C-alpha angles and dihedrals in degrees: 000000000000092000090054092050091047090052091049091049091052094046104046088135087071102024098059097051089045092052091046089054091048092049091049092051092046092049091054095046105040145033108271103188093103091060090075088071089061096055096088096046093048090044091058091045088052099048107029098063093054089053093056091065096039111122102215093174090066089075090072095053121097136202103095103056096139093054091047093051094048091047097053092042090057091042097053108017100041118018099052091052092047088052091047091051092048090048092054090047101046103025103037090136096038107057095173091056087051086051090053091053090050093048090050088058099043106069109054129199133018138179086290089067089064094039097052093041086056093048090051091046095241130146104300095185091056091046092053091052092047089052095053096042094043093049094050096043093044093050092051095043100044098083091050095048091048093049094045099043103030105024092101093050107039135029105264121192102193094187091048093050092048090051091049091049089051092050096039100041117011099040092050088044091056093044091044092051090049089050091049092051092048095049092044091051092047101041103019127244093284093048091049094049095045103035109025111021095064091057100058099066087056090057089048089053089055089054092048092051091047093052092045089051091051094045094052094041091054090051098040097104092049092047092050090052093049110022090164088072090076092062090043089057097043094055098062090040090055091048092049093051092042092055091045095051092045095049095045093047093051093047091047094050094047102043113017141060117252100266095046091045092056091047088051092054095050091038090061105030098046105080123193093246091168092067092040090053092047092052092048093049097043108032105043105044120216093343089060090075089077090055091045091055091057092048093047090055090048088066090066095053094040097052095041094047093047091054093049094046091059088063091058101043092093091055095043101042106014129259118299120239111268108270122232089228135018113296111260125239141100135198 
């Protein structure tokens, strides 16, 4: 079982499109109404495991302040507004798809931020801190960005969104931290890191795949009726990620050392699509399925582009010194 989950976690490039295809086929062949009852369980399965391995204490450590400031500036002062503009341009008649694009841009960083920074031999300590700070700030800010930018175009229940954020993010964060403390006390820090911590991202992947399956299955009939909508969604997503990569690469090259620059790129481009997908599916009712479709497709671009970017980090930022042991990181 664990080996299968580990393989899925390492092959999201293939697993997510395969699950999307399976969800599409299921949605065409069967009644999908019952799947709505599975959204909350899969949401918890998706978010809770990533919280168990979250290193909250890293927020208090210093040493990379410039990289952290640039990262959060791009995350909250640039990317959401680029996404909003692209949504207005490409989805003028589909406000909930525009909402999906905005949600995909609002919660930065995930475990993939740390993983891909490790693969590219960037500053892992900086990436961990970016992940924690970005997750907390993004979770707090999301309701206000949605209300301010989309309130005139979609029905926004601020109280409902805040409650969903509390249930989706902060409750799993509290339970995950308690789990981390318990396992560390029982098995020691080394035992936790070596035996238990590697398992939780695999469980989160299972939750992600379940939510993606549900989101696509619920939209299958609409997609079949208008297949051109998929290309219409992929284009603004590709533009959004292209702008994000370009801006972060230029800022990193101009102002930061190699390791911090790579962390900056993955700390801004890797969005927490799991939480965005959970908010779309839980906070906006039936209309949220349009937003969820956009976010589900964002997984494909995000994972594929992250893998390709690793190949160019040597050219863009220079080769890293040869490590004394294999570079850390896992996806």
